[in-house]
N, C-alpha and C positions, 0 to 999 in steps of 0.2 A: 846372548839369551834370546830365545824365540819370543815374539810378541804374542800375547794372548788375544783371542778373538774379541774379548770385551774391550781391551785397550784399543784395538783397531776401530771398533764401532764408535767408541767414545771420541776418538780423535777425528773421525770423518763426519760425525754428526753435524757440527757447525757448518762445514762446507756444504753438506747436502741441504741443510736448512736455507742457506744463502742462495743456493742454486734454485731451490723451489720457490723462494721469495722472488728471485729475479724472473723466473718463468711466469709467475703470476702477474707481476708488473708489466712484463712484455706483452702478455696476452691482453690485458686491459688496454694497453696503449695501442696495440694493433687493432683491437676491436673498435676503439674510439675512432681511429683513423679510417677504417673501412666504412663505418656508419656515416661519418662526416663526408667521406668521398661519395658515397651513394646519394646523400642528400644534395651535395653540390652538383652531381651529374644531372639530377632532375631540374635544377635551376641554372644550368650552365648558360642559357641564353641571356637571362637578365644580368648574370655576372659578366658575361662578355660585353654586353651593352654598356655596363658600368666601366669596364676597362677601356672602352673605345672613346670615352668622353674627351680625353686629352687630344687625340688625333682629330676627332670630329670638331672640336672647338677651334683647332688651328686651321682646319680646312674651311670652316664657316667664316672665319675672318677674311678669307680670300674669295668668298663667294662660291666655293666648290662644294659639291655634294659629298657626303661621307659614305664611302662604300669600299669594302674590301672583297677580294675575290678568292675563290678556291682554285688552286692550280692543279689539284688532284681530286679525284672523285671521293676518296676516302678521307680527305683533309678535314671535313667537317666533323666526322666521328672522332678523329684523333684530337681535334680541338676540344671537343666536349670532355674527352678523357684527361687531357692536360689540365683543364680547368677543375675537373673533379679531384685530381691528385693535388694540385696546388691549393685549392680551397679547402680540401679535406685536411691537409696538414696544418693549415692556419687555424681552422676550427678546432682541431683535436689537440693543438699545442698546449692549452691549459691542462687538459687531462694528462697528456704525456709528461708535462712538467710536474704535476702533482704526483704521478706515479714514481717519477724519479726522486722526488722529495721523500716519499714514503719509504723508498728503498734505502736511501742513505741516512735518513734522520735517526734511526736507532743506533747508528754507530757514531753519532756526534754527541759531545757534551752539551749541556744546556747553554753555555756561553757561545759555543760554536753554532748551535742552532739559531740563537739570536743574531749572530753575525751573518749567517748565510741566508736566512729567510728573506731579509730585505732585498738582497741581490736577485733571488729567485723571482720575486715580485717585479723588480725593476726591469728584468730582462725582456718580458713580453711588452711592457710599456714602452721601452726604448725601441724595440722592433717596430711597434705600431707608429711611433713618432717618425722613425726613419722611412717606413713605407709611405706614410702620409706626406712626408716632405717630398719624396720622389714623385708621388702621384699628383699632388696639387701644385707643386712648384716646379720641379725639375722637368717632368715629362711635357707639360704644356710649353715650357720655354724651349726645350730641345726640339720638339716637333715643329714649333714655329720657326726655329732656326733652320732645320733641315728642309722644310718646305719652301724656304726662301730661295732655294736653288732651282726651283721650277722656272721655266721660261717659255715664251711663245704662248699659243692658245692653251689655256688651262682647261682643256676638255679632251675627252678621248676622240681619236680620229673618226670613229663610227657614230659619234653622237650627232643626231639630226639637228639638234639645237645649236650646234657649233657654228659661230658666225664665219662667213667667208673672209679670209684675211687678204690683205693687199699683196702679200707674198705667198702664193700657194705652195712654194717649194720650201718654206721655212719649217723646220722640224721643231715641234713643241716637246718640252720636257715636262711631263705631268705625272703626278703620283698615282700609282696603281698597285696598291699593296696587297700582299698575301696575308690571309688571316693567321696562318701559323707563324710566319715571320714576325708579324706585328705582336702576337701574343708572346712569342719568345723574347722579343726586345723589351716589351713592357714588364714582363715578370722578372727579367734579368735586372732591370733598373730597380724594381721594387725590392727584390731580394738583396741586391748589392747595398742599397742604402739602409735597408732594415738590419742587415748583418753588421754594417759598418758602425751603426749606432750602438752596437754591443761593446765597442771598444772601451768606453769609460767604465762600463759595468765589470768587464773582465779585469782590467788593470786595477780598478779600485778594490775588487775582491782579492787580487793578488797582493795588493798593498796591505789590506787588512790582515792577510795571513802572513805578512812579513817576507813574501817572496820577492817583491820589488820595492824600491824606495823612490821618492821624488827626485833625489839627487841622481840616482842611477838612470831614471827615465830621462831626465834633462840632459845628462851626458851622452845619451844614445840618440839624440835628435837627428844627427846627420845620417845614421844608419836607418832610423825610422823613416826618414824622408825617402830614402831609396826603396825600402820595403813597401811603403805606401804607394809609391809610383808604380812599382811592379804589380802590386795588388790591383790598383785602379786600371792598369792596362789589361789585366787578365779577366776581370769581372764585368767590364763595360764593353760596348761595341767598339770596333776599331776606328774611333774618331777622337781627335785630340780634345775637342770641346768637352765631351762626356768624361774623359779621363781627368781633365783639369778640375772639373766641378767635383767629382768624387774625391780626388786628392785633397782639394781644399777642405771638404767636409771632414774627411777622416783625420787630417792633420789638426784641424781645429778641435776635434774630439780628443785627440792625443794630448793637446795642451790642457784641455779641461780635466783629463784624467790625472795629469801631473798635479794640478791644483787640488783635486780631491784627495789624492794620496798624501799630499803635504798637510792637508787638514787632519787626516787620520793620524799621521805621525805626530802632529802638534797635540792632538787630543790624548794620544797614548802617552806622550812625554809628560803632559800635565797631570795625568792620573798617576803615573809612576812617581813623580815628584811629590804629589800629595801623600802617597804611601811611603815615602822615604826610600824608594828602591831605585831611583834614578842616579846614575853616576856619570858625571861629565868626563869626557875623555881627556880634556885639558888638565883636569885636577889629578889624574892618575900619575 
């Protein structure tokens, strides 16, 4: 039997409404990102100065002046654009998360909203903790370690203030960093640690939904170690020190997630026992 036009319109209306709602949420998210990126573009210099504090502090400990160079004439412009994109996403993330929540919330039950909302709030908080951990602890330590491989006169060859050494043929190894490479390295560290701090949030949310269990996560430790090692090698610079530090942090967060999921399971079991709905497997 042929379908009537009214039936076709009724069946397609919910999909059209969802697509229209999705379009609205995407427009607001993109608009927030563009406005935040424009704002960050006009203040890119203070933002870059803030991002250079770790390297400048490590250089100051060695009595060296802090200065980065432009290897290409257009490198300064692309630096400003990178900061605008990076800062714009961070500033716009609360708006993007709110639009995501407004899109999925109508399809959730009240209990599901109460379960999901804390994780939506915890996600940016954990990202900020991870980014702060990378900026204030990991980056100063990493730059201090890397700069320790300098040798000889810690000054550029054409520096008029460079003292005459007893061995004029000795080649000095001195840091002379590019602004784009430094920004890429710094933002990679910040993003890597910020995203790695999302692991407890993601696994705990999956445990809340019943997709994973504490026993299952504990039994997967050996595989998790391999995956974390691969992830640390992919998102960090190609040096063993950074990879070991990031691996240690992510694995510690994995163990924290196991404990959080175990607490959720214990709370769920206690609630089911109180309602008389819990059945022990051994009693069956």
